[in-house]
N, C-alpha and C positions, 0 to 999 in steps of 0.2 A: 885620754878623753879630754882633759883640760886644754891640751893644745888644740885639739880639733874644735872644741867649743870656742876657744879664742879666735880661731881662724873663721869659724862660722859667722862671727859678727860682721865680717865683710859682706856676706850674702844677705843677712836679714836686717841690717841696720836701718834700711829705708822702708821696711815693711810695716804695715799697720799692726799695732800691738807691740812694737818694739819699745822698751822702756829705757829712759835715760839711766846712766849708771847710778846705782844705789837709790833707785826710786821704786815705788809700787803704787798700785791704785788704792785709794782710801776714800771713805765716804764721811764727810764731817757731820757732826751732830748739831753744831752751831756755827754760823757764819757771821762775823762782825764786819760790817762795811764802814769804811772810814771816809769822811769828806769834810775838809775845812775844820779839822779839830773836833768834829762831832762823830758820833757813831750810831749805826742802826743795826740792831741785833735780829738775826733771823734764826728760827729754830723753835723747838727741837725737830730735827728731821729723822724720820725712820730710815732704815738701811737703803731702801729703794726709792726714797723720795728726793734724793739729791744725787747728781751724777757722780760717778767714780772719778776722783781727781788724781792726776799724776802728782804724787807728793814725795818729798824726801823720806828715806827710810834707812834704818840701821838697826843692828842687833843691840839690844840693851837688856841686861839682866843683872841680878845681884843687888847690892846696897847702894851703888852709885848711879842708879837710873836717872836721877835728876840732873846729873852732870853729863848726860848724853842726849841733849835736846834735838828735836827735829826742827828744820828750818820752816817757819811760816805757819805750821799747823801741828798742834801737839795736844796732849791731855790738858784739861782745864786746871788741874792741880799745879801744873808747871807754868801755863800761860798766865794765870791770875796771880802769880807771885809778884812782889814789888820789883819793878825793873832795876832797882839799885843793886840787888844781890841775886838776880835771876839768871841762870845759865841760858834759858830760852831767849831772854831779851838781850843778853850780851852777844849771843850768836846773831840775832837780828841786826844789832848795831854794827858788828863786824861785817856782815854781808852788805849792809847799806853803804858803808865806807868803801868796801872793796869794789863793788859793782857800780857804785854811783847811780843806783836805780832810784829814780824819783818816787816811784810808787812805794817802794820799800822804805824810803826815807820818810814819807808821809805817815806810814804805819808806825815806824819807830818814834816819830815825834808825838803821835797820838798816845803811844804806850807810856810816855813819861808825863802825860798831862792829867789834869783833874777830871777831864771828860772820860778817861779810861777808868778811873776809880768809880765814877758815877755809873758807867755802863755795867761794871762788875756788880755793884751794889744792887742794881735793878734785877739781875738774873741769878745771883749767887744761890738763891734758895731752889732754883729750878735745875741748875746744872750739877751733874754728878762729877766727881773727881776724875773719872776715866773718860768723860765725854770728850770727843775730839773737837777742838775749836780752831777755826781758820780765819785769817784776815785777808781782806782785799779792799780795793777802792770802791767807793759807792758807784753803782751802775756798771761796774766792770764784771764781765762774766768769767774772766780768767783770774787765777791767783798769781801773785808775783813769782812764786817759786816754779811756775810752769814756763817762765821765760828762759831762754837759752843761757843768758848771763848768770842767772841764779843757779841753774843746773851745773854750770861749770864751776861756780864757787863751791857748791856742795861737794863736788868730787874732789876739788883741791883741799877743802877743809878736812874731809875724812882722810885724804892721803897724808896730809901733814900730821894729823893726830895719830894715825895708826901705823905709819911706816917706821922702820928702823932708821937710826941715824946714818948708818953707812949704806953704800950701794953694794950690790952683789949680783951674781949671774942668775937671772930668772930661769927657773927650771922649765917654764912653759915656752918662752921665746928665745932663750939663749943670750939675750941682751943684758948689759949691765945697767940695771935700774934700781930705784929704791924698792926695797923688799918690805912686804907687809908682815907685821907681827901678829895682828889679829884681823881676821876677815870680818868686815863690818856688816855683812848682810846674810840672812838665812835664806834657804831655799825651802819651798813648801812642796812636799811629795805626798800625794794622797792624804792631805789634811794634816801632815806632820811637818813642823818646822825643824830643819836640820842644817848643820854646817856643811859646806861643800868640802872642807878639809879640817881635820881636827886631830889632836894628839891627846890621848887619855891615859897613857902609861909611861912611867919613867923610862922604860926600855926603848920607847920610841923617840926619845930625845938624844941629842948628841952635842958635844962641845959646849955644854952649858946653855944651849939655846932652848927657849921655851916656845910652846904653842906653834903657830904656823911659821915662825922663823926657821924651823927645821926643814920646811918644804921649799924655801927659797923661791917664793912667788912674788912677783912685782905687783904693785897696786893696779897699774894699767892693765896687766894681763888678767888678773883675777876679776877686775871690774867687767871686762868684756866676756869672760867665761860665764860669770853669773848672769849677765844680760842675756846671753844666748840660751843658757839653761832655763831661765825664766820664760823666755819667749817660746821655746820648744815645749815646755811643760804646760803652757797656757793655751797654745794654739791647737785646735782639734786635728789639724792635718799632721801634726808632728808628735803626737803621743798616744799611748794606748795602755790600758790596764790588762796585764797578762794573767794575773791571779790575785785573788783577794784572800786576806787572812782571817775572814770571819769564821769562827768556830763556835761550837756549842758552849764552850766555856768563856767566850768573849772574843776579843780581837787580838790577833797576834801580828804586830806590824812587820815582823821579819818574814811573814808569809805573804806580804803584799809585794807584787812585782809590777813595776811601772817602767814602761819602755819609752824612750825618746829616740827619734830617728830623723835623718835628713840626708839629702844629697849635697855633696860639696858645692855643686853648681846647680842652679835651677835648670830643669830640663823637661821638655815636652816631646811627645812623639806622635806622629801620625800613624795610627794603626786602623786599618780598614776604613780609611776616609774620615775617621774621627780623631780629634786631638785629645790626648790624655796627659795629665800632669804626672810625671814619673814618680814623684814623692808618693802620690796616692797609689799608684800601681804597685810599687815595691813594698809598701807598708800594709797592703790589704791582708796578708796572712796574719797580722798581729791584731786585727780589730775584731772584737766581739760583736756579733750581729745586733744584740740588744743595745750596746753602747753606741753603735752607729746610728740607730734610730733616734736615740736621745740627742745626739749631736745634730742630726738633721732638723729636729724640732727647735733646738736652741739657736742654731747658727744658719738657718735656711737662707738668710740674706747675704751673709758674709762668706760662706764656705760651701763649695759644691760638694754633693754627696760623694764619699769615697768609692773607689772601684769595688764592685761586688766580686766575691770570690769566683763566682761562675763566669763573670766577665774576664777575670784574671786568667782562668783556665783557657779561655779562647785567645787572650792576648799572648800567652806564653807560646802558643803555636805559631804566631806570626813573627816574621823577622823584625827586629827592632832596629830601625834605621834613623838617620837624622843626626847622629852624634858626630858625623864628619864635619859639621859646621864649626866645631871648636878648633879646627886646624891643627896646630902644633901642641895644643894643650893636652896634658895627660888624661887618660880615661877617667870619667866621673866615678867617684866612689860613694857608696852608700854607708852611712855611719849609724850604728845602733848601740845604744847603751841600755842595760837593764838595771834598774835601781830599786833599792828598798830604803826605808828610813827607820832608824831605831834609836830611841832615847837621845834625840837631838843630833844624830850623826847620819850622814849619807853613806849608804852601803852600795858599792858597785858590784852587782852580781855577775855581769858579763859585759864584754866590750867586743864589738864586731866592726870591722872595716873591710869592705869587699867591693871589687869593681862591678859595674853594672852588667857587663857581658858575662862574667863568671856567675853573678847572682841569677841571671836568667836561666842558665844551665842548671844551677842548683835547685831553683824553684820547679823547673820542669821535672827533674828527677824526683823531687819530694812529692809533688802533687800527682805524678803518675802512679807512685806507689800507694798514696793515700786514697785515691779515687776508687769508688766502688758503687755498684748499683744500689738504688734505694730499696727499702724493704718491700715496696710494691712494684718493683721492676720497671718504673716509668722513667727514671733518669739516673745518670751518674753524677755524683756530687763530691766536692771536697769541703774541708772545714777549716775555720780559723784556729790558730794555736790556743787562744784562751779556752775555746770549747773543748779542745782535745785534753787540756790540762784538767779542766773541771770534770769531764766525763770519766776519765780513767781512774779517778780517786775511788778506792774500794769501799764497799759497805763494811761496817764493823762486824757483821755476822752474816754468814752465807750457808746455804746447804752444801755439804761436801760429801764425798763418797769414799769409803775406805774398803777396798776389796777384801782386806783381811777380816773385817768385821761383817762384810756381806750386806751392807745396807747404808742408808743415809743417816747422817747425824749432824747436829749443829756444832760448829766449831768456830771459835773466835780467832781470826787470823789477820795479822796486819801485813798486808802486802802493798800498802799504800806508799808508793815512792814519795819522797819528800818533794815539796813544790820545786825546790831548787833543781833537783835532778830532772824533773819533768820539763820545766820551763827551759832549762839549759839544753836538754837533749833535743826537744822539738825545734827550738830556735836555731840551734847550730846545724841541725839536719837540713832545715829549710834554707838557711842563708849561707852556710859554709860548705854544705855538701857532705857533712859527717854522717856516718851510719847511725841510725837511732839506737839509743841504749836498749839492748835486748832485755834488760831488767824490767822495762815497762810492760813486757808481754804478760808477766804473771798477774799484775793488777787488772789488765784488760780482759784476760781470759776468765778470771774469777768474777769480775763484774758481769761478763757476758752470760754466764750460766745462772745468774740470779733470776728467779722467776719474774721479779718486777721488771728487770731489764728486758727479758724476752717478750714482755707485753708492751714495751715502750718503743714505738717506731723510731723516734729521734735518737734515743740513747743507744739502741742496738745498732743503728746505722753508723753512728760515730765510732762505737767500739769495733765494729767490723772493719771500718776504715783504718783504725789504729793497728788492729791485728794484721791486716794486710800490709800496712806500711812496714811493720817490723819484719814480716816474712819475705817481702818481695822487693825491698828497697834496692835500687840499682841492678835489678835483674829483669830479664825479659818477661817473667811472669807478672810483673807490675801492670802490664797491659792485658794479658790474657785472662787474669783472674779478677778483672773489674766486673765481670759477670760470671755466670756458671761456666766453668771451663771443662768441656768434654774431653779434652786431651790430658787433663790432670791424672797422673797415675800414682795415687797415694792412698793407702788403705784408710787412713784416718779421714781423708776428704770424702771417700766413698761412704764411710760409716755415718758421717754427718748428713750426706744426701739421703741415706736410708731413713734416718730419723725424721727428716722433713717430709719424705714420702709417706711415712706412717702417720704423721700428723695430718697430712692432707687427706689420707684415706679415712681417718677418723671423722674429719669434718664432713666429707661427702656422704659417709654412711649415716650420720646423725640426721634425725628428722627436724631438729631445731638448732639454731645457732648455739655454739658451745661457749660457755664463759671461761672454761679452762680445758686444756687438752692434755694428752699424755706427756707432751713436752714439759709442762710445768712441773711434773713430778719425776720425770725420767731423764731430763737432759743432763743433770749433774752426773748421775751414775753412768749413763751411756757415753758421755764424753770422756770419762776417766777409764772405764772398763767396758768397752763395747761388747765383749764376749759374754759378760754377765747379764746384759740387758737386751741386746738387739734380737738374738734368736727367739727369745720368749715373746717379744713384741711382734715379731714377724708371724709367729704362730697365731697370735691374736688377730692379726690382719687377715690371715688366710681363712681362719675359722669364723671370725665374727664380722669384720668390716667388708671384705671383698664380696661375700655372698649378698649383703645388703645393697652394695653399690651395683651389683650385676642386675638387680631387679629394678633399678631406677633408670629412667630414660635419660640418655645423654649425661650420665654421671661420670663417664671416663673410665669405665672398668678396664678396657683393653690397655689404655694408656698407663694406668697404675700398675697393672700386672706386668706389662713389658718393662716398665722402669725398674720395678723391684727385682725382677728376674735378671735383667741386664747388669745391674750393679752388684747383686749377690754373686753372679758369675765372675765378675772382675775381682771381687774380694777372695773368692775361692782360688782363682788363678794366682793371686798375690800371696797366698799362704793362710787364708782364713781370717776370722775376726781376731784382732789383737786382744790379748788378755788385759793389758794396761797401756795407756798412752802417756808419752812424755809431754812436757809442757808445750813443746813445739807441735807435737801431733794433736794436742787438744786445740791448738790454734787452727790447724788444718781442718779438724772436725768442725770447728765453729764456722769457718768460711764455707765448707761444703754444705752445712745445714742452712746457713744464711742465704747463700746464692740459689740453692735449690728451692727454698721457700719463696724467694723473690720471683723465681721463674714460674712457679705455680700461680702466684698472685697476679703476675703480669697478664695472664690469659683469662682472668676472671671477668665476667661481664659486669 
């Protein structure tokens, strides 16, 4: 991953939002403008009252924080120290001599004057120790450290301070450069600061080397890798949150999954006469719909809205052309890293590098298996991976049925796959063409039979898609089972259809709209042991519901009668009602029920 991030710098270095090495955006609380040995103090500024400034940055912690100053803008407690013994002012003096920057020289000269002491005296009661204070020339909108010369000085300064004395082979580039012993800047992942590389156990060290010296990383290489990671993590086109670790007991950072992604080379494609950025196209499965809307509101001027998943479904059907313009260059690769942050350390959950042509094939296979008709039969849809992960998480308590006991009971069951397994399985299935983990099926089936789920159109739609994904991935049924499949020859599928027909009959027989139906109380038992429930429910249909329907005008008596008789005949020919259903058969039951119900709803006025 670090090598790919290092190489990505060549693509993004000229893009808006790219930061100089070991810089970050900061907002000063106070600005001191210097002119002819005098000063004018501006502030205090609230967070959004002053522009975010590109300012030098480095990691500093422990007892020696004062000895790790920032160039040109730092906390008041360090800036207001006497220049004679101040690390901040010593750094400013070194920078002024090295760069011969006249602006910086004027500020250094002011720092050693009585005017500096006077300016401090006037505001010291208003300034907090941690307030960020920056210096610039009077009337100048830019700060001296925003100049190219000072940026280069800052990089060289940190390189000299943090590099080992001897050169070595960089594990990222393979070149013999100065190696870094401590990485000078942190990465922020979902609000947590963390090191891009760290060693926290003696077993991880070797040959007496400590910290990052074990990793053999050069200063130049790690600087570019951090720049790329910062850019990708900040740019809405190149990152997405796949799962969040918010739990009832608090936040679990290891359950946060943050994805960064990019193409090795920028690429666009003409599809259907419209030009698309391929970064957007290939990343669309990773984007949560809610977060897309938030990005649109915040970035509506700088960033075009990402490709909608339904658009992607159409784009996957079209041939992707235009890559021949690269001539002899190798095929473009899509890079994807899934990250978490834990106690100051970066955790890499997964790393994927895949060619664009192979990725197109994998996405077609994935979304063909995931796609399914909506609960109202009006459209076929696919879903983003964050929604799949969120939806498949099981409820802590569900209605279950034990044929040995002959009834329903409440049972606490944990079939909730860990976030890591879910995220990894869905992402690898979509991007690498791996078969989805069959273990996901247990959680999806359990959630599906929960009465709350059965009454939620959105949740049941997503769960039906997940169940279908597991059952039909890379099979011809991926297409035929997107709607009700009359050619399906599976007893469990037929039994699910029967339950949907019984529910529809109950609704048509009722004089008023029903708040609950027989499905709410019978689905769990019927989906586990059809023989124990369905015959009794069919007798209720024949004796209670069908006679009422027959008396109603245009209530579909003949339709329901023929449907139930036709499916019952198929079940008899296949060996009768199953006594119990395996997990896979329960999934078949769910799809039969879901698609039959959608078929009824599609024809409602």
